[in-house]
N, C-alpha and C positions, 0 to 999 in steps of 0.2 A: 504493500500500500504506500509506503514511504517513497519507494522508487517511482511509482506512478505519479505521485504529487510533485516530485522533483522534475520529472519529464514534463508534466503539464506546466509547471512554473517556467522551465527553460524555454519551451515552445512559446508560451505567452510573452516572455521577455524578448525573444527574437522577433516575433510578429509585432509586438508593441513598438520596438525600435523602428521597424520598417514603416509602420503607420506614422509614427512621429516624424521620421525623416521626410516622408512624402508630404506631410502636412506643413512642414516648415521650409521646404526647398522646392523650387520650381524651375521650369524652363518655359520659354515663350517662343511661339512661331507666329509671325505676322506675314500674311500674304497680301501684298499690295500690288495690284495689276492695273494696267491701262486697258480699258474696254471701250472701244469706240469704233465707228465704221471704218476709219482709217487704219487703226492698229487693233486687230481683233483681240489679242490676248497677250500682252507683253508686260514683263516685270518692270516696275518703275525703279529707276536707279538714282533718283535725285530727290528723295523725300525727307522731310523732317516732321516728326510727330510729337505731340504733347498728349499725354494720357491725363484725363480729367475724371473726377468723381461726379456724382449726381448734382452737386452744387457748383460745378465747374471749377473746383479747387484743383490746382496742379498737383499731379502725383509723380510724374516722371517724364523724361524725354527720350526719344530714340531717333536714329537716323539710318538711312539706307546706305549700304555699301555701294559706291559708284561703279565698281567692277561687276559685282554679282547681283546686286539688288537686295541682299539679305538685310533685314531690319535688325539693328543692334541697339539694345538698351544702353543708355549712358548712365552709369552709376555715379552718384554725386562725389564719391571719393576715389574709386578705382577706375572710372571711365568705362570704355566699351570693350576692354580686354583684347582688342585687335593685336596690339604689339605682343602681348603675352602669348596669344594663340600662334602667331607667326614664329616666335622664339621657341615654342614648345618642341618643334622638330629640328631646330638648329643648334641648340645648346644644352649642356647637361642640366643646368638650373631651370631651363625653360619649362619643362612639364610641371614642376612644382609651382612656379610663378603663375602659370595659366590656371592650375587647379585652385590656387588661393584666390585668384581674381574671379573665377567662375563660382566658387563657394560664396564669396561676398555678394556677387550679383544674384545668385539663386535664392539666398535667404532674404535679401532685401526685396526682391521682386515678389516673392511669395507673400510678403506682408501687405502689399497694396494692390496687386493686380485684380483681386476679386472685387474691389471697389470701383473699378474702371467702368464708366458709363458712356463717356464721350472721348473723341479724339479731335484735336486741332491738327490739320494736315496742311503742310506747305509743300507743293510740288511745282517747281519752276515758278511761274507767275500766278499760279492758282493757289489761293489761300482759303481753305475750308475750315469753318469754325463750328465747334460743338456738334460734330458728326456722331450720331448715336451708334454705339457698337455693342455687340454681345460677345463677351469673352467666354469661350467654351473651355471647360476643364475636364481633364481625364485623369483618374487616379486608380487604375485597375491593376497595377503591377506591384503595389507595395508589399504584398504578402510573398512575393517570389524573390525578394532581394538577396536572400541567403543562398540561393541555388548557385553552385560553383560551375556554371557553364558560360561559355563566351557570349552567347546571344540572349541569355536569361540571367537574371541576377544583377548584382551591383547595387549600389545605393539607389533607392527609389526616389523619383521626383514626380511631382504633380505636373502634368503637361497642360499648358494653356495655349490657346490658339485663337486667332481672329482673322477674318478675311474681308477685304474691301476691294471693290472695282471702281476705278475712277475714269471718267471721260474728261481728259485735260482740255479738250477743245471747248467744252461747255462748262468746265470747272464744276462738275457735279459728281456725286457718288451715284453709281448705277447698279442695278440688280443684274447679276449674270444669270441667264437662263440657258441651259445647255440645249443644243439642237435636238429637236424631237420631244421636248417637254411641253 
């Protein structure tokens, strides 16, 4: 009986840590694309975003990478982690610096992203204010964090995402409807 209680306690401890880590750490994917008659579906590479809560209070800012269009959050202290990410593959200290930067960003972001209700978006000369957004959250892997396999396991993160399509020629947010719908 004592062995069973110890096993239950250890399993609870392992699963509890996974849930805690997923609740306090996050990752964000933002899809921002051009959708217009001229450019059917193209990643926007020149955007600046401000995340706002329901009262239009500023939460954070982000910017798109000019080469790939990836939206990167800008942490108030550690920045966007681009330099650390590049150095991770070219120096011995690089992976540790990138991990520390990512850790700071993931805990910081998990604290405010759920309150996001609007974005201010600046793309070229187009300046959109208080665009309503819905941030989707997924947290379905927290209980697998302890599995020692390459594509499963590892510390769990809550995954957040949002998608927007913009017609720059009209400076509007547009709904994307896939063909045949």
